[in-house]
DRENNUTI-947002 format. One record per residue (C-alpha): residue in one letter; x, y, z. Coordinates in pm, 1 decimal, padded with zeros to 6 digits. Each point is the difference from the previous one (the first is absolute). Example, Ala and Ser with C-alpha at 12.3 -4.5 7.8 and 13.67 -1.06 7.14 Angstrom:
site aa A X 01230.0 Y -00450.0 Z 00780.0
site aa S X 00137.0 Y 00344.0 Z -00066.0
***
This chain:
site aa M X 12988.6 Y 05459.0 Z -07864.8
site aa T X 00009.7 Y -00194.1 Z 00319.9
site aa E X 00192.5 Y 00169.1 Z 00273.2
site aa L X 00288.4 Y -00203.5 Z 00142.9
site aa L X 00089.5 Y 00049.6 Z 00355.8
site aa T X 00299.8 Y -00079.1 Z 00213.4
site aa A X -00042.4 Y -00186.9 Z 00326.6
site aa A X 00067.5 Y 00310.5 Z 00203.6
site aa Q X -00268.8 Y 00200.8 Z -00212.3
site aa M X -00249.1 Y -00282.5 Z 00077.3
site aa R X 00067.8 Y 00001.1 Z 00372.6
site aa A X -00033.0 Y 00370.6 Z 00004.2
site aa I X -00353.5 Y -00019.0 Z -00172.3
site aa E X -00119.2 Y -00263.4 Z 00254.4
site aa Q X 00138.1 Y 00188.1 Z 00292.5
site aa A X -00171.1 Y 00320.6 Z -00113.3
site aa A X -00327.7 Y -00184.0 Z -00020.6
site aa I X 00050.4 Y -00143.7 Z 00352.0
site aa D X 00106.4 Y 00330.2 Z 00150.0
site aa S X -00306.0 Y 00177.7 Z -00149.8
site aa G X -00224.3 Y -00229.9 Z 00178.5
site aa E X -00144.8 Y -00130.4 Z -00322.9
site aa V X 00104.8 Y -00360.3 Z 00068.1
site aa T X 00190.5 Y -00208.5 Z 00231.7
site aa G X 00299.2 Y -00214.7 Z -00069.6
site aa L X -00197.4 Y -00305.1 Z 00093.1
site aa E X -00276.9 Y 00088.9 Z -00238.8
site aa L X 00261.8 Y 00036.5 Z -00286.5
site aa M X 00142.1 Y -00335.7 Z 00080.5
site aa E X -00344.8 Y -00156.8 Z 00002.6
site aa R X -00074.6 Y 00153.1 Z -00338.5
site aa A X 00340.2 Y -00112.3 Z -00141.0
site aa G X -00059.8 Y -00365.1 Z 00106.6
site aa R X -00353.6 Y -00007.6 Z -00133.3
site aa G X 00138.9 Y 00147.7 Z -00334.1
site aa V X 00248.9 Y -00281.4 Z -00027.5
site aa V X -00278.2 Y -00268.4 Z 00058.4
site aa E X -00224.1 Y 00179.2 Z -00258.8
site aa A X 00290.0 Y 00002.1 Z -00258.7
site aa I X 00065.4 Y -00371.6 Z 00057.4
site aa F X -00359.4 Y -00097.2 Z -00067.7
site aa E X -00022.0 Y 00239.8 Z -00283.6
site aa E X 00308.6 Y -00144.2 Z -00160.0
site aa W X -00075.4 Y -00365.5 Z 00071.7
site aa P X -00382.3 Y -00042.9 Z 00047.0
site aa E X 00048.1 Y -00374.1 Z 00042.0
site aa L X 00158.3 Y 00073.0 Z 00339.3
site aa A X -00316.4 Y 00157.1 Z 00132.0
site aa G X -00177.6 Y -00342.3 Z -00001.1
site aa V X -00340.1 Y -00093.6 Z -00133.1
site aa G X -00347.9 Y 00112.8 Z 00098.4
site aa R X 00125.0 Y 00326.3 Z 00140.6
site aa G X -00233.9 Y 00282.6 Z 00063.2
site aa A X 00008.3 Y 00366.3 Z 00089.1
site aa S X 00144.2 Y 00069.4 Z 00344.7
site aa P X -00148.8 Y 00276.3 Z 00231.2
site aa S X 00289.7 Y 00219.9 Z -00100.6
site aa G X 00003.3 Y -00094.0 Z -00366.1
site aa S X 00329.6 Y -00186.5 Z 00023.2
site aa P X 00058.9 Y -00251.4 Z -00273.9
site aa G X 00032.8 Y -00362.8 Z 00084.4
site aa Y X -00218.2 Y 00015.9 Z 00306.8
site aa L X -00153.0 Y -00338.2 Z 00103.3
site aa G X -00329.7 Y -00017.0 Z 00167.7
site aa P X -00063.1 Y -00236.0 Z 00303.0
site aa E X -00142.5 Y -00269.9 Z -00221.8
site aa E X 00260.6 Y 00029.0 Z -00270.1
site aa T X 00330.4 Y -00191.0 Z -00030.0
site aa T X 00316.2 Y 00055.2 Z -00178.6
site aa K X 00291.6 Y -00214.9 Z -00119.5
site aa A X 00268.8 Y -00029.9 Z 00277.9
site aa F X 00244.1 Y 00247.1 Z -00145.5
site aa K X 00310.6 Y 00053.4 Z 00193.4
site aa A X 00207.9 Y 00335.3 Z 00032.7
site aa V X 00325.8 Y 00068.7 Z 00144.1
site aa V X 00041.5 Y 00371.3 Z 00122.6
site aa L X 00350.3 Y 00132.0 Z 00060.0
site aa C X -00012.2 Y 00289.5 Z 00242.4
site aa G X 00288.9 Y 00231.4 Z 00066.2
site aa P X 00090.4 Y 00222.7 Z 00298.8
site aa G X -00167.6 Y 00315.4 Z -00114.9
site aa N X -00338.2 Y 00127.9 Z -00131.1
site aa N X 00029.6 Y -00208.5 Z -00307.7
site aa G X -00024.1 Y -00306.0 Z 00229.0
site aa G X -00311.9 Y 00161.9 Z 00151.3
site aa D X -00156.7 Y -00002.4 Z -00339.1
site aa G X 00083.5 Y -00359.6 Z -00024.0
site aa F X -00174.7 Y -00086.8 Z 00325.4
site aa V X -00310.0 Y 00170.6 Z -00125.9
site aa V X 00021.6 Y -00216.0 Z -00330.1
site aa A X 00046.2 Y -00316.6 Z 00216.5
site aa R X -00302.1 Y 00082.5 Z 00211.6
site aa L X -00221.3 Y 00082.7 Z -00293.7
site aa L X 00091.4 Y -00319.0 Z -00177.8
site aa K X -00054.0 Y -00203.1 Z 00303.3
site aa E X -00351.9 Y 00152.8 Z 00039.0
site aa R X -00071.4 Y -00130.0 Z -00344.0
site aa G X 00084.0 Y -00360.8 Z 00085.0
site aa W X 00353.3 Y -00014.5 Z -00105.2
site aa K X 00284.1 Y -00192.8 Z 00171.9
site aa V X 00258.9 Y 00268.0 Z 00080.9
site aa E X 00350.4 Y -00034.8 Z 00134.6
site aa V X 00174.3 Y 00323.6 Z 00119.1
site aa F X 00366.9 Y 00057.2 Z 00040.1
site aa L X 00146.0 Y 00305.1 Z 00180.5
site aa Y X 00352.7 Y 00114.7 Z -00056.0
site aa G X 00083.8 Y 00199.8 Z 00307.0
site aa D X -00104.6 Y 00050.4 Z 00358.9
site aa A X -00390.6 Y 00047.6 Z 00055.6
site aa E X 00079.8 Y 00213.3 Z 00295.8
site aa K X 00178.6 Y 00251.9 Z -00218.2
site aa L X -00271.1 Y 00036.0 Z -00266.3
site aa P X -00130.8 Y 00339.6 Z -00063.5
site aa S X -00321.3 Y 00072.2 Z 00187.0
site aa D X -00244.3 Y -00053.3 Z -00285.4
site aa A X 00171.4 Y -00312.0 Z -00122.9
site aa R X -00006.6 Y -00133.9 Z 00353.7
site aa V X -00369.1 Y 00049.6 Z 00016.5
site aa N X -00046.9 Y -00210.3 Z -00313.9
site aa Y X 00248.6 Y -00257.2 Z 00126.2
site aa E X -00220.1 Y -00040.6 Z 00303.0
site aa R X -00319.8 Y -00014.9 Z -00207.4
site aa W X 00152.0 Y -00274.6 Z -00212.2
site aa G X 00108.7 Y -00175.7 Z 00328.3
site aa E X -00369.8 Y -00057.4 Z 00089.9
site aa L X -00023.5 Y -00209.0 Z -00315.7
site aa G X 00320.6 Y -00169.5 Z -00050.8
site aa A X 00374.7 Y -00041.3 Z 00097.0
site aa V X 00308.1 Y 00184.6 Z -00117.1
site aa S X 00304.2 Y -00197.6 Z -00091.3
site aa A X 00345.1 Y 00125.2 Z 00035.0
site aa W X 00264.6 Y -00008.5 Z -00284.7
site aa D X 00130.3 Y -00356.7 Z -00003.7
site aa D X 00119.1 Y -00225.7 Z -00291.4
site aa D X -00160.8 Y -00314.9 Z 00144.8
site aa R X -00335.2 Y 00176.7 Z 00065.2
site aa V X 00002.4 Y 00147.2 Z -00358.9
site aa G X 00049.6 Y -00357.8 Z -00133.3
site aa E X -00291.7 Y -00135.8 Z 00198.3
site aa V X -00235.7 Y 00269.7 Z -00114.2
site aa V X 00080.7 Y -00051.9 Z -00370.2
site aa S X -00018.7 Y -00375.5 Z 00009.2
site aa N X -00299.8 Y -00053.7 Z 00218.7
site aa A X -00256.1 Y 00139.7 Z -00237.9
site aa P X 00006.4 Y 00160.1 Z -00350.7
site aa V X 00042.8 Y 00381.5 Z 00042.2
site aa S X -00218.7 Y 00205.9 Z -00233.3
site aa L X 00116.4 Y 00337.0 Z 00100.3
site aa V X 00309.9 Y 00172.0 Z 00146.3
site aa V X -00036.0 Y 00351.7 Z 00130.4
site aa D X 00335.6 Y 00196.5 Z 00032.7
site aa A X -00069.6 Y 00257.3 Z 00260.4
site aa L X 00357.6 Y 00009.8 Z 00132.7
site aa F X 00138.8 Y 00348.3 Z -00084.5
site aa G X -00196.6 Y 00185.7 Z -00266.1
site aa T X 00123.1 Y 00348.4 Z -00063.3
site aa G X 00204.9 Y 00015.4 Z 00322.3
site aa L X 00296.6 Y -00204.3 Z -00120.8
site aa T X 00322.3 Y 00195.3 Z -00077.3
site aa R X 00277.4 Y -00267.3 Z 00038.7
site aa A X 00059.0 Y -00368.6 Z -00076.3
site aa L X -00191.0 Y -00254.9 Z 00210.0
site aa S X 00185.2 Y -00136.4 Z 00293.8
site aa S X 00176.0 Y -00335.7 Z -00034.8
site aa D X -00236.2 Y -00191.1 Z 00225.4
site aa L X -00307.3 Y 00122.0 Z -00184.7
site aa R X 00166.2 Y -00066.8 Z -00345.0
site aa S X 00060.5 Y -00362.6 Z 00084.4
site aa V X -00360.6 Y -00072.6 Z 00107.8
site aa W X -00146.7 Y 00229.3 Z -00261.6
site aa K X 00199.4 Y -00181.2 Z -00282.6
site aa A X -00084.1 Y -00358.6 Z 00131.5
site aa F X -00373.0 Y 00096.1 Z 00033.4
site aa M X -00023.5 Y 00151.0 Z -00339.6
site aa I X 00180.0 Y -00290.0 Z -00169.2
site aa S X -00234.4 Y -00240.3 Z 00163.2
site aa V X -00320.9 Y 00203.8 Z -00092.3
site aa W X 00102.3 Y 00071.2 Z -00362.0
site aa A X 00037.9 Y -00362.5 Z -00067.3
site aa D X -00372.4 Y -00005.2 Z -00004.1
site aa D X -00160.5 Y 00166.9 Z -00313.5
site aa D X -00323.4 Y 00055.1 Z 00181.9
site aa V X 00134.7 Y 00255.9 Z 00250.3
site aa H X -00107.2 Y 00353.0 Z -00043.8
site aa F X 00261.2 Y 00250.0 Z 00133.8
site aa V X -00120.1 Y 00330.9 Z 00120.8
site aa A X 00211.3 Y 00299.0 Z 00120.5
site aa V X -00137.8 Y 00266.0 Z 00224.2
site aa D X 00124.1 Y 00335.1 Z -00135.5
site aa I X 00311.5 Y -00138.1 Z -00162.4
site aa P X 00184.7 Y -00342.2 Z 00002.9
site aa S X 00231.5 Y -00027.8 Z 00291.5
site aa G X 00365.3 Y 00060.3 Z -00113.9
site aa V X -00099.6 Y 00270.5 Z -00251.8
site aa C X 00066.8 Y 00367.0 Z 00079.4
site aa S X -00326.0 Y 00197.1 Z -00037.0
site aa D X 00182.8 Y 00313.2 Z -00107.2
site aa S X 00234.9 Y -00136.9 Z -00269.4
site aa G X -00130.2 Y -00355.2 Z -00085.9
site aa A X 00346.2 Y -00129.2 Z 00085.1
site aa E X 00023.9 Y -00353.5 Z 00130.9
site aa L X 00151.1 Y 00012.7 Z 00346.6
site aa G X 00217.7 Y -00303.3 Z 00065.0
site aa Q X -00100.5 Y -00181.5 Z -00320.3
site aa I X -00259.1 Y -00230.9 Z 00155.0
site aa A X -00338.2 Y 00158.3 Z -00089.1
site aa W X -00252.4 Y -00234.3 Z -00140.5
site aa A X -00235.7 Y 00107.7 Z -00274.2
site aa A X -00351.0 Y 00048.0 Z 00106.1
site aa N X -00299.1 Y -00092.6 Z -00213.2
site aa L X -00189.2 Y 00289.4 Z 00145.2
site aa T X 00112.1 Y 00309.7 Z 00190.8
site aa V X -00269.7 Y 00198.1 Z 00189.6
site aa T X 00090.1 Y 00360.9 Z 00078.9
site aa F X -00194.4 Y 00285.5 Z 00154.2
site aa H X -00104.4 Y 00350.7 Z -00111.2
site aa T X 00230.2 Y 00006.6 Z -00299.1
site aa M X 00287.3 Y -00184.9 Z -00141.6
site aa K X 00355.2 Y 00058.2 Z 00130.6
site aa Q X 00317.0 Y 00070.8 Z -00195.2
site aa G X 00133.0 Y -00351.7 Z 00051.2
site aa H X -00296.1 Y -00164.1 Z -00176.5
site aa M X 00124.8 Y 00167.1 Z -00328.6
site aa L X 00385.0 Y 00025.3 Z 00036.4
site aa G X 00288.3 Y -00243.4 Z 00011.6
site aa S X -00114.4 Y -00362.3 Z 00071.5
site aa G X -00346.5 Y 00102.9 Z 00122.9
site aa P X -00203.0 Y -00062.0 Z -00319.0
site aa E X 00145.0 Y -00352.8 Z -00025.6
site aa L X -00026.5 Y -00091.6 Z 00375.5
site aa C X -00332.6 Y 00157.4 Z 00082.6
site aa G X -00216.5 Y -00183.8 Z -00252.3
site aa K X -00327.0 Y 00164.1 Z -00057.2
site aa V X -00036.4 Y 00310.3 Z 00221.5
site aa V X -00342.3 Y 00089.1 Z 00130.5
site aa V X -00068.2 Y 00331.5 Z 00181.8
site aa K X -00254.2 Y -00006.7 Z 00277.3
site aa S X -00147.0 Y 00313.5 Z 00152.5
site aa I X 00023.3 Y 00046.9 Z 00382.0
site aa G X -00199.6 Y 00313.8 Z 00003.0
site aa L X 00276.5 Y 00262.2 Z -00024.5
site aa E X -00115.5 Y 00160.2 Z -00329.8
site aa R X -00081.0 Y 00331.6 Z 00169.6
***
């Protein structure tokens, strides 16, 4: 039987690995982001483009210098914590594969945790970060068809309802996106608005993901309450914590 962890238990496992010197937080974040991208291409091979070959690291969906891909567009929603850091990694990896990527940050970049801030800066070398704004959200959705939305807002760290300013933009954005049947909605760890311990919907505005990518093992919220309905297909990716 698969072991289900609480958010606190997962944080303790990660911290123990970091404290032992086995891995750094930055390495875990990179592995998580790569796991999300791998899961996306495994679930929807058509998003990886055509004529793809094997990358030096074996990452799926790699495009060689002479290869081209359809101009897919992704919107990556990053939050103020380490889940947002995972999102910046996902954005960077998609951009490196030829995707058009729009990144939104909820929160102050100056207050990001150190590892998330590093990945924010790495992404900044490739593209801009937009603040939460209704008009900007509308522009992004209408200017070009969106193939992928990555929810990296809160993950397992959310314990209360989303703030009113975030709820309004989140709702407007998701209504616009879900009007398009070709959009693939991916949650990093768990959809924002779902409690990772109980599966309860916090504030009743969570949107159902097509795919949820979590790490090491499933969390209680994937199996309890509204979790099974809102998480869609749940894929577990290893980030090297098996020992």
